[in-house]
C-alpha positions in Angstrom: -12.6 -21.1 4.3 -13.0 -21.8 0.6 -10.4 -19.9 -1.4 -11.6 -18.9 -4.9 -9.2 -19.1 -7.8 -9.2 -15.3 -8.1 -8.4 -14.8 -4.4 -5.0 -13.0 -4.3 -4.0 -11.8 -0.8 -1.3 -9.3 -0.1 0.6 -7.8 2.8 2.1 -5.0 0.8 1.6 -2.3 3.4 3.7 -4.1 5.9 6.7 -3.6 3.6 6.7 0.1 4.6 7.9 -0.8 8.1 6.7 -0.3 11.6 7.0 3.5 11.5 3.7 3.6 9.5 1.3 1.6 11.7 0.6 0.0 15.0 -0.6 -3.7 15.5 -3.9 -3.7 17.2 -6.7 -6.1 18.1 -10.4 -5.9 17.3 -12.9 -5.4 20.0 -15.0 -8.4 21.1 -18.7 -7.8 20.3 -21.7 -9.4 22.0 -23.6 -10.0 18.8 -23.0 -10.4 15.1 -25.9 -9.8 12.8 -25.1 -9.3 9.1 -27.0 -6.3 7.8 -25.2 -5.8 4.5 -23.0 -8.0 2.4 -21.6 -6.7 -0.8 -21.7 -10.0 -2.8 -20.7 -8.4 -6.1 -17.4 -7.0 -4.8 -16.8 -10.1 -2.6 -16.9 -12.2 -5.8 -14.5 -9.7 -7.5 -11.8 -10.2 -4.8 -12.3 -14.0 -4.4 -14.4 -13.9 -1.2 -17.8 -14.5 -2.7 -17.9 -18.1 -1.6 -17.7 -17.4 2.2 -20.5 -18.9 4.2 -22.6 -16.8 6.6 -20.6 -18.0 9.6 -17.2 -17.5 7.8 -18.3 -13.9 6.8 -19.0 -13.2 10.5 -15.7 -14.8 11.5 -13.6 -12.6 9.2 -15.6 -9.4 9.2 -17.2 -9.4 12.6 -14.6 -11.2 14.7 -11.7 -10.4 12.3 -10.1 -13.8 12.2 -7.2 -13.4 9.7 -7.8 -14.2 6.0 -5.6 -16.8 4.4 -2.3 -15.3 3.4 -3.1 -12.0 5.0 -2.1 -10.1 8.1 -1.9 -12.1 11.3 -2.9 -8.9 13.2 -4.7 -5.8 12.1 -2.7 -2.5 11.6 -3.9 0.9 12.8 -2.4 3.4 10.4 -0.6 6.5 11.5 -1.2 10.0 9.9 -1.7 13.6 10.8 -3.9 16.1 9.0 -5.5 19.6 8.7 -9.0 19.5 10.2 -10.9 22.5 9.1 -7.5 23.9 8.2 -6.1 23.5 11.7 -3.2 21.1 11.9 -3.7 18.1 14.2 -0.7 15.9 15.0 -2.7 13.6 17.2 -4.6 11.7 14.5 -4.4 8.1 13.2 -6.9 5.2 12.9 -8.9 5.8 16.1 -11.8 3.4 15.5 -10.6 1.3 12.6 -7.6 -0.6 11.1 -6.3 -2.1 8.0 -7.5 -5.7 8.2 -6.4 -7.2 4.9 -5.2 -6.5 1.4 -6.4 -8.3 -1.7 -6.3 -7.8 -5.5 -9.5 -7.4 -7.6 -10.2 -9.0 -10.9 -8.3 -6.2 -12.7 -5.2 -6.7 -10.6 -5.6 -3.5 -8.4 -4.4 -3.7 -4.9 -7.3 -3.0 -2.5 -7.6 -2.6 1.3 -10.1 -4.2 3.5 -10.3 -1.7 6.4 -12.7 -1.2 9.2 -14.8 1.5 10.9 -16.1 0.9 14.5 -13.8 -2.1 15.3 -12.6 -0.8 18.7 -10.0 1.4 20.3 -6.4 1.9 19.1 -3.5 4.0 20.3 -5.1 6.8 18.3 -8.6 6.8 19.8 -8.0 10.0 21.8 -10.5 8.9 24.5 -13.2 7.7 22.1 -14.9 4.4 22.3 -13.7 3.2 18.9 -17.3 2.3 17.9 -19.6 3.1 15.0 -23.4 3.6 15.3 -25.6 1.4 13.1 -27.1 4.5 11.7 -23.7 5.8 10.7 -23.1 2.4 9.0 -26.4 2.5 7.1 -25.6 6.0 5.9 -22.2 4.9 4.6 -23.7 2.0 2.7 -26.2 4.4 1.0 -23.5 6.9 0.2 -21.1 4.5 -1.4 -23.8 2.6 -3.4 -25.2 5.9 -4.7 -21.8 7.3 -5.6 -20.7 4.1 -7.3 -23.9 4.1 -9.4 -23.3 7.8 -10.4 -19.7 7.1 -11.6 -17.8 8.6 -8.7 -14.5 6.8 -7.8 -15.5 5.7 -4.3 -14.7 3.2 -1.6 -17.1 0.3 -1.5 -18.9 -0.7 1.6 -18.0 -4.4 1.8 -19.8 -5.5 5.0 -22.0 -4.1 7.8 -22.5 -6.1 10.9 -24.7 -5.1 13.8 -22.8 -5.7 17.1 -25.3 -5.5 19.9 -23.9 -2.6 22.0 -25.7 0.5 23.2 -23.8 3.7 22.2 -24.2 7.3 23.4 -23.7 10.1 20.9 -24.4 13.8 20.9 -25.8 13.8 17.4 -28.2 10.8 17.6 -31.0 9.8 20.0 -29.2 7.7 22.5 -28.6 5.0 23.4 -28.3 3.9 19.8 -27.3 0.7 18.2 -23.7 -0.3 17.2 -22.1 -1.8 14.1 -18.8 -2.6 12.6 -18.2 -1.7 8.9 -15.6 -3.0 6.5 -14.8 -0.9 3.4 -13.0 -1.9 0.3 -10.7 0.9 -0.9 -7.8 1.4 -3.3 -5.3 2.4 -0.6 -5.7 4.3 2.7 -2.6 6.4 2.1 -3.7 9.9 2.8 -2.3 13.4 2.3 -2.1 13.3 6.0 0.2 10.3 5.9 2.7 12.4 4.1 2.1 15.4 6.4 3.0 13.3 9.5 6.3 12.3 8.0 7.0 15.9 7.0 6.1 17.1 10.5 8.5 14.5 12.1 11.2 15.4 9.5 11.3 11.8 8.3 12.6 12.5 4.8 13.7 8.9 4.1 10.2 7.6 5.0 8.6 10.1 2.6 10.9 8.7 -0.1 9.9 5.2 0.9 6.2 6.1 0.8 6.6 7.6 -2.7 8.3 4.3 -3.8 5.5 2.3 -2.3 2.8 4.5 -3.9 4.4 4.3 -7.3 4.8 0.5 -7.1 1.3 -0.3 -6.0 -1.1 2.6 -6.9 0.4 5.2 -9.2 2.1 3.1 -11.8 2.8 6.1 -14.2 5.2 7.5 -11.7 8.8 6.8 -12.7 11.3 4.4 -11.1 13.9 7.0 -10.0 13.4 9.2 -7.0 14.6 12.5 -8.5 12.8 15.9 -9.0 11.1 14.6 -12.0 9.7 11.7 -10.1 8.4 13.8 -7.2 6.7 16.1 -9.8 5.2 13.1 -11.6 3.9 11.8 -8.2 2.2 15.2 -7.4 0.8 15.3 -11.0 -0.6 11.8 -10.7 -2.3 12.5 -7.4 -3.6 15.9 -8.7 -5.2 14.3 -11.8 -7.0 11.7 -9.6 -8.3 14.4 -7.2 -9.5 16.5 -10.1 -11.5 13.7 -11.5 -13.1 12.9 -8.2 -13.8 16.5 -7.4 -15.6 17.0 -10.7 -17.5 13.8 -10.2 -18.8 15.0 -6.9 -19.9 18.2 -8.4 -21.8 16.6 -11.2 -23.4 14.1 -8.8 -24.6 17.0 -6.7 -22.6 15.5 -3.7 -21.3 17.3 -0.7 -18.7 15.2 1.2 -18.9 17.4 4.3 -15.5 16.9 5.9 -12.6 17.4 3.4 -9.8 17.4 5.9 -6.4 16.2 4.6 -6.7 13.0 6.6 -9.7 12.2 4.5 -8.0 12.7 1.1 -6.6 9.5 -0.5 -3.6 9.7 -2.8 -5.5 7.5 -5.3 -8.2 10.1 -5.5 -10.8 7.6 -4.3 -13.5 9.2 -2.2 -13.9 7.6 1.2 -14.8 8.1 4.9 -18.4 9.3 4.8 -19.7 11.2 7.8 -22.2 14.1 7.3 -22.6 13.8 3.6 -25.5 15.2 1.5 -26.9 15.3 -2.0 -28.2 18.6 -3.3 -32.0 19.1 -3.6 -31.3 21.9 -6.1 -28.1 23.6 -7.3 -26.8 25.7 -4.4 -23.1 26.5 -4.1 -23.5 27.4 -0.4 -25.2 24.1 0.5 -23.3 22.4 3.4 -23.5 18.9 4.8 -22.2 19.2 8.3 -24.1 21.1 11.0 -20.7 22.0 12.6 -19.4 23.6 9.4 -20.5 27.0 10.6 -18.5 29.0 8.0 -19.4 26.8 5.0 -15.7 25.9 4.5 -16.7 22.6 2.9 -19.8 23.8 1.1 -20.7 22.3 -2.2 -19.4 25.1 -4.3 -16.1 25.3 -2.4 -15.1 21.7 -2.9 -12.8 22.4 -5.9 -11.0 25.1 -4.0 -10.7 22.9 -1.0 -9.2 20.1 -3.0 -6.7 22.5 -4.4 -5.8 23.6 -0.9 -5.3 20.0 0.2 -3.2 19.2 -2.9 -1.0 22.2 -1.9 -0.4 20.6 1.5 0.8 17.5 -0.3 3.2 19.6 -2.4 4.7 21.0 0.8 5.6 17.5 1.8 7.7 17.1 -1.4 9.8 20.2 -1.1 12.9 18.1 -0.2 12.5 16.3 -3.5 11.7 18.9 -6.1 12.1 22.7 -6.6 9.2 24.7 -5.2 8.7 26.5 -8.5 8.2 23.2 -10.4 5.7 22.0 -7.7 3.8 25.2 -8.1 3.6 24.7 -11.8 1.9 21.4 -11.2 -0.5 23.0 -8.7 -1.5 25.8 -11.1 -2.7 23.2 -13.6 -5.2 21.8 -11.1 -8.2 24.1 -11.7 -8.0 23.5 -15.5 -7.9 19.7 -14.8 -11.1 20.0 -12.7 -12.8 21.9 -15.5 -11.8 19.3 -18.1 -13.0 16.5 -15.9 -16.2 18.4 -15.1 -17.0 18.8 -18.7 -16.6 15.1 -19.4 -18.6 14.1 -16.3 -21.4 16.4 -17.2 -21.8 14.9 -20.6 -21.7 11.4 -19.2 -24.3 12.2 -16.7 -26.5 13.5 -19.5 -25.8 10.3 -21.4 -24.4 11.9 -24.5 -21.2 11.9 -26.5 -19.0 14.9 -27.2 -20.0 17.2 -30.0 -16.7 19.0 -30.0 -14.9 21.2 -27.4 -16.8 24.4 -28.2 -20.2 22.8 -28.2 -19.4 20.8 -25.1 -18.4 23.9 -23.2 -21.5 25.7 -24.3 -23.7 22.8 -23.1 -22.1 22.6 -19.7 -22.4 26.4 -19.2 -26.0 26.5 -20.3 -27.0 23.4 -18.4 -25.4 24.6 -15.1 -27.0 28.0 -15.6 -30.4 26.5 -16.2 -30.1 24.5 -13.0 -29.1 27.6 -11.0 -31.9 29.8 -12.5 -34.7 27.3 -12.5 -33.9 25.6 -9.2 -35.4 22.5 -10.6 -34.6 19.3 -8.6 -30.9 18.5 -9.4 -31.3 14.8 -10.1 -34.6 15.4 -12.0 -32.7 17.5 -14.6 -30.3 14.7 -15.5 -33.1 12.1 -15.5 -35.4 14.1 -17.8 -32.7 14.9 -20.3 -30.7 11.7 -20.2 -29.7 10.6 -23.7 -30.1 14.1 -25.2 -32.9 15.7 -27.2 -33.0 13.0 -29.8 -33.0 9.9 -27.6 -35.7 7.2 -28.0 -37.4 8.2 -24.7 -40.9 9.6 -24.9 -41.1 13.4 -25.2 -43.3 13.4 -22.1 -40.2 12.6 -20.1 -38.8 16.1 -20.9 -38.8 18.9 -18.5 -40.0 22.1 -20.1 -39.7 25.7 -19.1 -40.4 28.8 -21.1 -37.6 30.9 -19.6 -34.6 32.1 -21.5 -32.2 29.9 -19.5 -34.1 26.8 -20.7 -34.3 28.0 -24.3 -30.5 28.5 -24.3 -29.9 25.1 -22.8 -32.3 23.4 -25.2 -30.6 25.1 -28.2 -27.1 24.1 -27.1 -28.2 20.5 -26.6 -29.4 20.1 -30.2 -26.2 18.7 -31.7 -25.7 16.0 -29.1 -26.4 12.3 -29.5 -26.9 9.5 -26.9 -24.0 7.3 -25.8 -24.3 4.2 -28.0 -24.0 1.8 -25.1 -27.2 3.0 -23.4 -30.2 0.7 -23.6 -33.3 2.9 -23.5 -35.5 -0.1 -23.0 -34.1 -0.6 -19.5 -36.9 -0.4 -16.9 -35.3 2.5 -15.1 -36.2 4.8 -18.0 -39.9 3.9 -17.6 -40.0 5.4 -14.1 -41.9 8.6 -13.5 -39.1 10.0 -11.3 -35.4 9.4 -10.8 -33.7 7.5 -7.9 -32.5 10.1 -5.4 -30.8 10.1 -2.0 -31.9 13.3 -0.2 -31.6 13.6 3.5 -35.3 13.1 4.2 -35.1 9.8 2.3 -32.2 8.7 4.4 -34.2 9.4 7.5 -37.2 7.6 6.1 -35.1 4.6 5.5 -33.6 4.7 9.0 -36.9 5.2 10.9 -38.4 1.7 10.4 -35.0 0.2 11.2 -34.8 2.1 14.5 -38.5 1.6 15.4 -39.3 -2.0 14.3 -36.0 -3.5 12.9 -37.6 -3.3 9.5 -34.9 -3.4 6.8 -37.3 -3.6 3.8 -36.9 0.1 2.8 -33.1 -0.1 3.1 -33.0 -3.3 0.9 -35.4 -1.8 -1.6 -33.3 1.3 -1.9 -30.1 -0.7 -2.6 -32.0 -2.5 -5.3 -33.3 0.8 -6.7 -29.8 2.3 -6.7 -28.3 -0.7 -8.5 -31.0 -0.6 -11.1 -30.1 3.0 -11.8 -26.4 2.2 -12.0 -27.1 -0.6 -14.5 -29.1 1.8 -16.7 -26.9 4.8 -16.6 -23.7 2.8 -17.2 -21.5 5.3 -15.3 -19.8 2.9 -12.9 -16.0 3.1 -13.3 -15.1 -0.5 -12.7 
């Protein structure tokens, strides 16, 4: 394969030792039809020059990349699933295929979903439905455009098998997905080591995390370092949690095995975007108690972070760990304030004015029940932006008047180009569940991918206009 000058492979995860993973093989698939290729991110990690056949060889048949792993690794972890501890988890239908550096030097994983069975499959077939893959592409593209720190869907290849599922009309089509993610070290990875009383391996994992992901964590494993580690993870989780809330996003399954220590959001199953602001809105039909409802996501992430703190009790005093934990809600509020202003396309007008705007805007969304994304589209750039006044949503109620008054001192972010075609649209780009089903229907019925491709173009145009992408 052609190796680009910026291709920098790594096998860093292997340095942790065999206690952290199991070597596995990919399933052989009868077909390989490329349905999505993330050329932008492929270029950023030095894989943009791969031919069509080379893409299939590496991301459909999983031939090793140059300088990478000779054999994929299924990662080991435990986790709380809906707050019940499960010691029988691990990569059950995926594996770590390769590691690469991007153009900023970050270490990234290329990992799979639907690549076959592993020692952790627990009787499952190790496969992914094509619809599940399409949904993950749509989720990651939308979240990236809205400024959420998310994994990137790197590749989606249809694989020609007929799968049977309880939550989809069956038989249904199969696929294998590759995601690009800044680590797959989970809170559940630490929980497994704590459960097995492998204190030395927890120390090794903190070392590894500090060296490759959390560079602000110190070099000495003492109480201060353990606290710095928890603080670094907490700050990242606070930022992602706030970004979900301001994006109107519901992850759906915030189990500890789905929470990455880098804070990067990943592993999308029954996700949803809000139609209107509703704290009780849930994404998963099986979330009968609303544990992971939209409005409970900050509390859930605090609960998950507490589980990580428990894994560090051998390395730092409990009282000091609790001090770090108590700071988390304020961190979420701070990140929420910044994300809210960014989503509205304005700069800060001072802490007091910022807080007033966030409170008034959120209250207006709750009282008016106007479409969530429409609010941010109509008011993007603030009350003095160059956009036509006809693009403004009006309402005669007190909640609107308060919001409008608090918005008066705010100015647009200087980097926004209001001549961008996105701002001439009559309505915003959205990703509600009915739209997802409308995109899937022609694929299922006629193998027509035009709506899917048009939506990806639409989302990326929005991302270019809003300038919220993190990197």
